[in-house]
N, C-alpha and C positions, 0 to 999 in steps of 0.2 A: 704160330707160336711154338715154343719149346714144349716137348712132352714133359709132363709133371710126374714127380714121384708118386707112386700109389702105395700108401701104407697098408700094413696088414698082411693078409695071406697072398695078395697078388704081387708078383715081383715088379720092380721098376722097369722102365723102358729106356733103352739107349738106341739111337738110330744114327744112320750115316755110315758110309763104308769105312772110312778111316777110324772113327771112334770104336766101331765094333771090331775091326781088325786088330787094333791095339789092345782092346780088352781081351780078345782070345789069345793074342801073343803073350800077354802078361800072365794069364793063367791064375790070377788072384781070386777075385770074387767068382762064385759059382754062377755059370751061365745056365739058365733053365732051358732056354730054347732060342734058336735063331730062325727068324722069319725072313724069307727071301722072295723077291719078285720072281714069279715063275719064268719069265722070259729074260731074266737078268743075265748079263754077260760081262766079261772084262776080267783083267788080272786080279783086281781087288776082291771081287766076288769069288773067284776061283780059290784065292788064298783063304778067304773066310770059310768056304766049304771044306777045304782041306784041313784047316785047323779045328773046325767043329767036329769033323769026322774023327780025327786023331784024338781029340779030347772027349769023345763019347757024348757030344752035345747033340740034342735032338734038332733036326732041321725040318722046317715046314715051308711049303711054298704058298704064296698068296698073290692075289691080283694087286695092281697098283692102288685101286680104290680101297681094297681091304686094308692095305698097309697105311694109307692115309687116314682111314677111319680109326685105326688102332692108336696111332700116335697123335692125331689131331693136326697134322700138317702134311702138305705134299712134298716137303723137303727131306724125305727120308732116304733118298738115293737107292731105293730098292732093297734096303736091309734094315731089320729091326731085331734087337736082342732083348729078351726078357732076362733080367739079371737080379741077383740078390742085392738088397740095399747096401750101399757103401757104409762101412763102419768107421767109427771114430776111435782114435787111440786116446790114452790118458796123457796128461802132462808129464807124469812120472815116466811113462814109456818113452816119450821124446827125450827127456833129460838123460836117459841111460844110453842113448845111441852113440853120442860122440866118443865116450870111453870105450864102447864096444868096438868102434872102428879105429881107435887110436888117432883121432883127429880133434883139432880145436872145434868147439861147438859153433854151429852155424844154423841159427833158427830164423824164421820169418814169422812175425806177428802182424795180423791185419785188423785194423780198427774200423769195423762196420763197412766193409766192402760189400755192397749190396747187389751188384750186377753179377749173375752167375758166369757170364762170359769173361769178365775181368778176373773173377776168382779162378776160373779154369785156366786162363792164360798165366796167372801168377803161379799156380801150382805146377804148370808145365815148365815154366822158367826155373822155379825153385828145384824141381827134381833134376833137371838137366845141369843146374849149377852146383849140385851136391849139397843142397840144404838138408839138414837132418830131420827137420819136421816143421810144421806150420801150426800156428795157434790162431784160432778165429773165435769171435764172441758167439755166444749161443743166441742172443737176441739182436734184432735189427741188422742182420748180416746174412749174406748168401751162405748156403751150406752145400753139402755134397749131393746135389741134385743131378738128375740126368743132364740138365743144361750145363752144369759145371763140368760134368764128365765129358761132354762133347768137346768143350773148349780145352780141357786138360789133355785130351788125346792120349789117354792111358796112364798119365802121371799119378792119378789117385790109386792105382794098383800098387805103386811102389813107395809113395811118399806118405808117411803118417801125418794125420791131421788131428789135432786136439781141439775140442769145442768147449770153451770155458765160459761159465756164467759171468765171471768178473775178470776182465782182461787186465786191469791194473794189478789185481792180486796175483794173476798168473805171471806178470812181468816181475813182480817182487820175488816170486818163487824162483824164477829163472835167475835173477840177480844173485840169489843165495848160492848158486852153483858157480859163482865167479864169472858169470857171463855179462859182458858189457852191452847195455841196451841202448841202441842208437835209433832215434826217430828221424823220419824224413819230413821236412817242412818246405813249402814253396819258396820262402825267403827268410832271411835272418839267421840261418844256421851256418855252420862251418862248411866251406866248399868241400864236397865229398872227397876229392882227391887229396885234400890236406888233412883229412882225418885218418887215424891209424885204425884200420879194420882187419889187421892180421890176427889178432887174438880171438878168444871166444866171444862171439857176437850174436845178438838178436836184432835184426832189422825190424823196424816197426813202420808200417805204412798206413796212412789214413784213408778213409772212404772217399767215394766220389763226391766232389763238390766241397765237402766240409773239412776234409783233411783230418789230422789228429784232433781228437777231443782234448780240451785243455788239461784235464786230469791225467790223461794218457801221456800227453807231451811232458807234463811235469814229472812223470815217472821215469822218463828217459835220462840216461847218464849224459847223453850228448845229442844235439840236434844237428842234422846235416842238410845241406841244400844242393840241388843240382842247378848251377848257374844257367840262366836263360839269356840268350842274346836276341831272340825274336820278339814279336809283339804278343804272341799267345802267352798267357800268364803262367801256365803250368803244363806238365805232361799228364797224360792219362795214367792212372795208378798202375796199370799193367806195364806200360812203357817205362815208368819211373822204377818199378820193381826190377825190371830186366837190367837197367843200367846199374842200379845199386848192387844187385847180386853179382854182376860181372866185375864191378869194381872191387868187391871182396876177393873174387878169384884172382884178379890181376895183381892185387897187392900180395896175396899169399904166394902166388906163382913167382913174383919178383923176389920174394924172400927165400925161395927155394923149397917151399912146402910142396909135397906131392898132393895136388888138389884135383888132378884130372887123370883118368886112366884111359888114354887114347886107344881106340881099337885099330888094329892093323887093317889097311885097305885090302 
């Protein structure tokens, strides 16, 4: 099972070579300690050790059995980090970002996505696609847990996430900033490539199985659908989110907006 967040004085645990490596590269949250398998080898562990050393992070060595006991699973890949809890931004923090960057707003709101792996995958996609911030509900939804962090692969160090008690009220607040709220539904909506997604936008995705709750769907200015040609009725929420985010990028790119900053090889 995934390591769970430990509240209070004890830091949270993040494990796995790539999640810990991305955490150290990001330099965002304070890393209390990195625990490494004593006999561990390989480029990833070497990079982790180097980054920990340059960042002044304490490194301790453990046996495989000790690491398994610490995180509650043998799937730690020989590295565990004790990290400070991931913090949440406010909705007002998110709303200020587009103007600061000189870009049309691009937000993502998630209606009761409960699987930390889906949430992490969505955060990773959102960060790569240039989303300015993500809004999630406080109740009946996954949060910024270590399981989410593992799937996000470092994205939560860069992408602000606001946790709101009332998602509908949050969407109404977003609308007041001139942002078009577009919900995704399995069927009955406008085909996504026929919708104009070039302006300020907040994409809204529903949770696993249930999709958008009726009240949330009614709060949207427009509902869009990803047409399906196969027999499976819908995409996984993380897959649908990736397609929708990149359709926004495609339309903005076609319009000539500078939406990507490509790195030179």
